[in-house]
ZAMARGU-4260 file (C-alpha; in steps of 0.2 Angstrom, whole numbers, plus 5000, padded with zeros to 4 digits):
<rodrens>
0) 5139/4963/4944 | 5141/4947/4934 | 5128/4938/4923 | 5117/4926/4933 | 5105/4913/4925
5) 5091/4903/4931 | 5078/4907/4945 | 5078/4901/4962 | 5059/4902/4964 | 5046/4898/4951
10) 5035/4912/4946 | 5017/4909/4952 | 5009/4925/4946 | 4996/4919/4933 | 4984/4929/4923
15) 4968/4926/4913 | 4954/4936/4906 | 4936/4932/4904 | 4920/4940/4900 | 4905/4938/4911
20) 4888/4945/4916 | 4890/4939/4934 | 4905/4940/4946 | 4906/4924/4956 | 4918/4928/4971
25) 4930/4914/4977 | 4934/4912/4995 | 4950/4905/5002 | 4943/4888/5003 | 4938/4888/4985
30) 4919/4889/4988 | 4909/4900/4977 | 4900/4915/4985 | 4883/4920/4979 | 4883/4928/4962
35) 4878/4946/4960 | 4872/4954/4944 | 4884/4967/4936 | 4886/4975/4919 | 4896/4965/4907
40) 4915/4968/4908 | 4931/4960/4907 | 4939/4955/4924 | 4958/4953/4926 | 4961/4939/4939
45) 4978/4937/4947 | 4979/4920/4954 | 4993/4917/4967 | 4992/4900/4975 | 4976/4901/4984
50) 4975/4920/4983 | 4962/4929/4972 | 4964/4946/4965 | 4950/4953/4953 | 4949/4971/4947
55) 4939/4978/4932 | 4951/4981/4917 | 4949/4982/4899 | 4964/4971/4895 | 4978/4960/4901
60) 4991/4973/4896 | 5000/4973/4913 | 5003/4954/4914 | 5020/4953/4906 | 5026/4968/4916
65) 5021/4961/4932 | 5029/4945/4929 | 5045/4954/4925 | 5044/4964/4941 | 5041/4948/4951
70) 5056/4940/4944 | 5066/4955/4948 | 5060/4956/4965 | 5065/4937/4967 | 5083/4941/4961
75) 5084/4956/4974 | 5079/4945/4988 | 5092/4932/4983 | 5105/4946/4983 | 5101/4951/5001
80) 5095/4968/4995 | 5090/4980/5009 | 5085/4998/5008 | 5075/5009/5021 | 5063/5022/5012
85) 5065/5039/5018 | 5055/5055/5016 | 5055/5064/5000 | 5064/5079/5008 | 5078/5067/5014
90) 5078/5058/4998 | 5081/5074/4988 | 5094/5080/5000 | 5104/5064/4998 | 5103/5064/4979
95) 5109/5082/4978 | 5126/5077/4985 | 5140/5077/4973 | 5144/5059/4976 | 5126/5054/4973
100) 5124/5060/4955 | 5126/5042/4948 | 5122/5024/4955 | 5136/5013/4960 | 5126/4999/4969
105) 5109/4991/4968 | 5103/5002/4983 | 5108/5017/4972 | 5098/5010/4957 | 5082/5003/4966
110) 5082/5013/4982 | 5089/5030/4979 | 5083/5029/4961 | 5099/5037/4954 | 5104/5036/4936
115) 5115/5021/4931 | 5125/5014/4918 | 5118/4999/4909 | 5133/4989/4913 | 5130/4991/4932
120) 5116/4978/4933 | 5116/4960/4925 | 5109/4958/4907 | 5095/4948/4915 | 5090/4962/4927
125) 5090/4975/4913 | 5079/4964/4903 | 5067/4962/4917 | 5066/4981/4919 | 5063/4983/4900
130) 5050/4970/4900 | 5041/4979/4914 | 5043/4995/4905 | 5051/5001/4921 | 5066/5010/4914
135) 5069/5026/4906 | 5084/5032/4895 | 5093/5048/4900 | 5106/5050/4887 | 5119/5036/4889
140) 5112/5032/4907 | 5096/5023/4913 | 5084/5026/4927 | 5072/5014/4935 | 5054/5019/4936
145) 5051/5008/4951 | 5059/5006/4968 | 5061/4992/4981 | 5062/4995/5000 | 5062/4983/5015
150) 5050/4983/5030 | 5056/4970/5042 | 5056/4954/5031 | 5045/4961/5018 | 5052/4967/5001
155) 5040/4980/4994 | 5039/4987/4977 | 5033/5005/4975 | 5035/5020/4963 | 5050/5030/4958
160) 5055/5046/4966 | 5049/5059/4964 | 5031/5052/4965 | 5024/5063/4952 | 5011/5051/4944
165) 4993/5053/4949 | 4993/5034/4952 | 5009/5033/4961 | 5011/5020/4975 | 5022/5027/4989
170) 5031/5021/5004 | 5040/5031/5017 | 5040/5035/5036 | 5021/5035/5037 | 5022/5016/5032
175) 5035/5012/5045 | 5025/5021/5058 | 5009/5012/5053 | 5018/4995/5053 | 5024/4998/5071
180) 5006/5002/5076 | 4999/4985/5068 | 5013/4975/5076 | 5010/4983/5093 | 4991/4979/5092
185) 4994/4961/5086 | 5006/4958/5101 | 4993/4965/5114 | 4977/4956/5106 | 4968/4944/5118
190) 4959/4935/5104 | 4966/4929/5087 | 4963/4938/5071 | 4951/4928/5060 | 4945/4941/5047
195) 4956/4957/5044 | 4954/4971/5031 | 4966/4984/5025 | 4957/4999/5017 | 4968/5008/5004
200) 4982/4995/5004 | 4995/5005/4993 | 5010/4993/4994 | 5000/4981/5004 | 5012/4982/5019
205) 4998/4982/5032 | 4989/4967/5025 | 5005/4958/5023 | 5011/4960/5041 | 4994/4954/5047
210) 4994/4939/5035 | 5011/4934/5040 | 5008/4936/5059 | 4991/4927/5058 | 4992/4913/5044
215) 4976/4906/5050 | 4966/4922/5046 | 4957/4928/5030 | 4965/4944/5026 | 4958/4956/5013
220) 4966/4972/5005 | 4956/4984/4994 | 4961/5000/4985 | 4954/5012/4972 | 4971/5012/4963
225) 4974/4998/4950 | 4993/5001/4951 | 4992/4999/4970 | 4983/4982/4968 | 4996/4976/4955
230) 5010/4980/4967 | 5002/4973/4982 | 4999/4957/4972 | 5018/4956/4968 | 5023/4960/4986
235) 5012/4947/4992 | 5020/4934/4981 | 5037/4939/4987 | 5031/4937/5005 | 5024/4920/5001
240) 5007/4923/5009 | 4993/4912/5004 | 4979/4920/5015 | 4976/4937/5006 | 4962/4942/4994
245) 4964/4958/4984 | 4949/4968/4977 | 4944/4985/4970 | 4938/4996/4985 | 4920/4998/4978
250) 4918/4979/4979 | 4918/4982/4998 | 4902/4991/4998 | 4893/4977/4989 | 4897/4964/5002
255) 4892/4962/5020 | 4908/4954/5028 | 4912/4959/5046 | 4930/4960/5052 | 4938/4958/5068
260) 4953/4969/5063 | 4952/4984/5050 | 4968/4994/5047 | 4971/5010/5036 | 4983/5023/5033
265) 4975/5035/5021 | 4982/5051/5013 | 4979/5065/5025 | 4985/5081/5016 | 4976/5093/5005
270) 4984/5092/4987 | 4979/5105/4974 | 4984/5092/4961 | 4973/5079/4970 | 4985/5065/4968
275) 4978/5049/4975 | 4993/5045/4986 | 4993/5062/4994 | 4976/5070/4993 | 4965/5066/5008
280) 4950/5077/5002 | 4941/5091/5011 | 4949/5107/5016 | 4962/5100/5027 | 4964/5083/5019
285) 4954/5073/5032 | 4939/5068/5022 | 4947/5051/5017 | 4951/5047/5035 | 4933/5051/5041
290) 4925/5041/5027 | 4936/5026/5032 | 4931/5028/5050 | 4912/5028/5045 | 4915/5013/5033
295) 4925/5003/5046 | 4913/5005/5060 | 4900/4997/5049 | 4911/4982/5046 | 4917/4979/5063
300) 4911/4963/5072 | 4908/4963/5090 | 4924/4966/5099 | 4932/4970/5082 | 4945/4984/5081
305) 4950/4998/5069 | 4967/5005/5068 | 4967/5021/5058 | 4984/5029/5056 | 4983/5047/5048
310) 4988/5065/5050 | 4979/5078/5059 | 4980/5097/5056 | 4981/5108/5072 | 4974/5125/5071
315) 4977/5137/5086 | 4980/5122/5097 | 4965/5112/5092 | 4966/5095/5083 | 4952/5097/5070
320) 4952/5079/5066 | 4950/5074/5084 | 4935/5086/5085 | 4926/5076/5071 | 4930/5060/5078
325) 4922/5064/5095 | 4906/5068/5086 | 4906/5051/5077 | 4910/5040/5092 | 4899/5047/5105
330) 4888/5032/5106 | 4890/5019/5119 | 4893/5006/5106 | 4911/5012/5104 | 4927/5011/5115
335) 4941/5022/5107 | 4958/5029/5110 | 4968/5043/5101 | 4986/5047/5103 | 4999/5057/5094
340) 5013/5047/5086 | 5023/5062/5080 | 5019/5080/5084 | 5026/5087/5068 | 5026/5079/5051
345) 5024/5085/5033 | 5030/5102/5039 | 5034/5108/5022 | 5016/5106/5017 | 5011/5121/5028
350) 5017/5133/5014 | 5004/5125/5003 | 4987/5133/4999 | 4974/5130/5012 | 4986/5128/5026
355) 4988/5147/5030 | 4981/5145/5048 | 4988/5127/5052 | 5001/5127/5065 | 5007/5109/5063
360) 5002/5092/5056 | 5003/5078/5068 | 5004/5059/5064 | 4990/5051/5075 | 4983/5034/5078
365) 4964/5031/5081 | 4959/5015/5089 | 4941/5010/5089 | 4933/4994/5096 | 4915/4989/5094
370) 4908/4985/5112 | 4890/4981/5107
</rodrens>
């Protein structure tokens, strides 16, 4: 691949730090919301066109890295890069083949995450990887610490394979299934989306799909993982959306905004290591899903809908998550539906501790609408 110079698109991802005893939120129209007293800290604000992203952070250490990743994403877009992210098992199988020991294409480098010779990519791309601290040296070879995958027209930045970091940002079959659910809902809605929320945004795929489909709407994405918020901010800039606000998930509890659409695809497994992207909490990994159900129901406006994509453990033919849902949605205020999207996912996890009595794990979609 030859050396290329110049950028087709200007980089709009800007950073600044400031200390304050009050956090003044900024709406999409630029008007200030009411101040609320909080302890002194330094905010990091990521300003993208009209988009605001604020998270508590002690420094601005990631600014240069995120700028470099954004530039690299722009270059991949220009090259027409395309990769569909598969499950970890399928990924490992592909990379175990004799012909897959080293990278020969950009898909090998940034999709299959294979070792590559420094000469395989352009000097500019290599410099961007190094500026982002997103490349590791393995003898004479290199390996990217980030990956890029396509979902429809979206180019999404996410973590390397295997996702062994506690704050890894993952993408895979669950995300593609979740995206289909969102698109189906948007096509069938009788009223336009005006205020939408994604809880636990990860790569931001759900929020970005809504923001692109409903450019008139105010879309918000929240996560407890700083890396997820950083990657969503980059992915949003690549998608050229200007109606998305990002924030730490705890900020959601301090505000009273109601939403006519809430979407979420939380982790749904029990993970002994309690990695954020995998561990759903509780004995069978459904604690996060139930917490999101409770939070979302409090935030739905009249006629508002929750789309909760998750996994459900089945024990002796009984869907344990569905049992918990029934007890929470028995009041006449709620209209809801529940369906299996895939009867058997994450089968390899059944050998893990805590799953001795689980027959299967199903991918499911819970749809809840506030009637009164």
